[in-house]
C-alpha positions as CSV (number, residue, x, y, z in Angstrom):
1,M,0.0,0.0,0.0
2,S,1.4,3.4,-0.9
3,N,1.7,6.0,1.7
4,Y,1.4,9.2,-0.1
5,S,1.6,12.6,1.6
6,Y,0.1,15.7,0.1
7,Y,2.0,19.0,0.1
8,T,1.7,22.5,-1.1
9,P,4.7,23.6,-3.3
10,E,6.1,25.6,-0.4
11,G,5.7,22.7,2.0
12,L,7.5,20.3,-0.3
13,Q,10.3,22.7,-0.9
14,K,10.8,23.2,2.8
15,L,11.0,19.4,3.2
16,K,13.6,19.2,0.4
17,D,15.6,22.0,1.9
18,E,15.7,20.3,5.3
19,L,16.8,17.1,3.7
20,E,19.6,18.9,1.8
21,Q,20.7,20.5,5.1
22,L,20.9,17.1,6.8
23,K,22.9,15.6,3.9
24,S,25.3,18.5,3.2
25,V,25.8,20.0,6.6
26,E,24.9,17.7,9.5
27,R,26.2,14.4,7.9
28,P,29.7,15.8,7.3
29,A,29.7,17.3,10.8
30,I,29.0,14.0,12.4
31,S,31.7,12.3,10.3
32,K,34.2,14.9,11.5
33,Q,33.1,14.2,15.2
34,I,33.7,10.4,14.6
35,A,37.1,11.0,13.1
36,E,38.1,13.3,16.0
37,A,36.9,10.8,18.5
38,R,38.7,8.0,16.7
39,D,42.0,9.9,16.9
40,K,41.7,10.0,20.7
41,G,42.7,6.4,21.1
42,D,41.2,3.2,22.3
43,L,37.7,2.9,20.8
44,S,36.4,0.3,23.3
45,E,36.4,2.9,26.1
46,N,35.7,6.0,24.1
47,A,32.4,7.5,25.0
48,E,32.7,10.4,22.5
49,Y,33.1,7.8,19.7
50,D,30.1,5.8,20.9
51,A,28.0,9.0,21.1
52,A,29.1,10.2,17.7
53,K,28.3,6.8,16.1
54,E,24.9,6.7,17.7
55,A,24.2,10.3,16.5
56,Q,25.3,9.2,13.0
57,G,22.8,6.2,13.1
58,M,20.0,8.5,14.2
59,L,20.8,11.0,11.5
60,E,21.0,8.3,8.8
61,L,17.6,7.0,9.9
62,K,16.1,10.5,9.8
63,I,17.6,11.1,6.3
64,S,16.2,7.8,5.1
65,K,12.7,8.5,6.4
66,M,12.8,12.0,4.8
67,E,13.9,10.6,1.5
68,D,10.9,8.2,1.6
69,T,8.6,11.1,2.4
70,V,9.9,13.1,-0.5
71,A,9.7,10.1,-2.8
72,N,6.0,9.6,-1.9
73,A,5.1,13.3,-1.8
74,R,2.3,14.5,-4.1
75,L,1.7,18.2,-4.8
76,V,-1.9,19.4,-4.3
77,D,-3.3,21.3,-7.4
78,E,-5.0,24.2,-5.7
79,S,-7.0,25.0,-8.9
80,K,-8.8,21.6,-8.7
81,I,-9.9,22.0,-5.1
82,D,-13.7,22.0,-4.7
83,S,-14.5,24.8,-2.3
84,S,-18.0,23.6,-1.6
85,R,-16.7,20.9,0.7
86,V,-13.9,20.9,3.2
87,S,-10.7,19.3,1.8
88,I,-7.0,19.7,2.1
89,L,-5.9,23.4,1.6
90,S,-9.5,24.6,2.4
91,K,-9.7,27.7,4.5
92,V,-12.5,27.0,7.0
93,T,-14.3,29.2,9.5
94,I,-15.9,27.1,12.2
95,E,-18.0,28.1,15.1
96,N,-17.9,26.1,18.4
97,S,-21.5,25.3,19.2
98,S,-21.0,25.3,22.9
99,N,-19.4,28.8,23.3
100,G,-20.0,30.5,19.9
101,Q,-16.3,31.1,19.4
102,K,-15.3,31.4,15.7
103,M,-12.0,30.0,14.5
104,N,-10.2,30.1,11.1
105,Y,-8.1,27.2,10.0
106,V,-6.4,26.0,6.8
107,L,-6.3,22.2,6.5
108,V,-2.8,21.1,5.5
109,A,-0.7,17.9,5.3
110,E,0.6,16.6,8.7
111,N,4.1,17.9,8.1
112,E,2.9,21.4,7.4
113,A,0.6,21.8,10.4
114,D,1.3,24.9,12.6
115,L,-1.4,25.7,15.0
116,K,0.0,29.2,15.7
117,A,-0.3,30.0,12.0
118,G,-3.8,28.5,11.9
119,K,-2.8,25.4,9.9
120,I,-4.2,22.1,11.2
121,S,-3.5,18.7,9.9
122,V,-6.1,16.8,7.9
123,S,-5.1,13.8,10.0
124,S,-5.8,15.5,13.3
125,P,-9.1,14.8,15.0
126,I,-10.5,18.2,14.1
127,G,-9.2,18.0,10.6
128,K,-10.6,14.5,10.0
129,G,-14.0,15.6,11.5
130,L,-14.2,18.6,9.1
131,L,-13.2,16.8,5.9
132,G,-16.0,16.4,3.4
133,K,-18.4,18.7,5.3
134,E,-20.2,21.6,3.5
135,K,-21.1,25.1,4.6
136,G,-23.8,25.0,7.2
137,D,-23.0,21.4,8.3
138,T,-22.2,20.5,11.9
139,A,-19.2,18.3,12.6
140,E,-19.2,16.3,15.8
141,I,-15.6,15.6,16.7
142,E,-14.4,13.2,19.3
143,V,-11.5,14.8,21.2
144,P,-9.7,13.6,24.4
145,N,-12.0,15.8,26.6
146,G,-15.2,14.5,25.0
147,K,-17.2,15.5,21.9
148,L,-17.1,19.0,20.4
149,K,-19.6,20.4,17.8
150,F,-18.4,22.8,15.2
151,K,-20.7,24.5,12.6
152,I,-19.0,25.1,9.2
153,V,-19.5,28.9,8.7
154,E,-17.4,29.4,5.6
155,I,-15.2,27.4,3.2
156,S,-12.8,29.0,0.8
157,R,-9.5,28.4,-1.0
């Protein structure tokens, strides 16, 4: 089963830039740390060497996962988004039915989520609960503190 992730062009570029940083800056830095630790003598009792090797393993794992993510990334064509229903990249205004508070969110891929910027993941409980809803619909969303009801006030791109 393929595990595609959907990104905006900016989100995918940010991911690629981070991957390049790991490969071109952090990988050589760890190699240098390993070489320096190796030069300090007996490797069997060298804590610096062990720590550097462990850091190298963690970095290589992170690089590998990011390469897989980039390979399975798909760009979202914003021009083909149906603004009559909530979907990825929809800008949604919702109203909390219990207190009347209105909130504005943009639904984005998990890696692009940033609550402070008003971007929530389509895989979060609220994101999942809003997907596919139309203006005027009420979404009942199960959260750790119970159920919340949100009315869809507006959907745009």
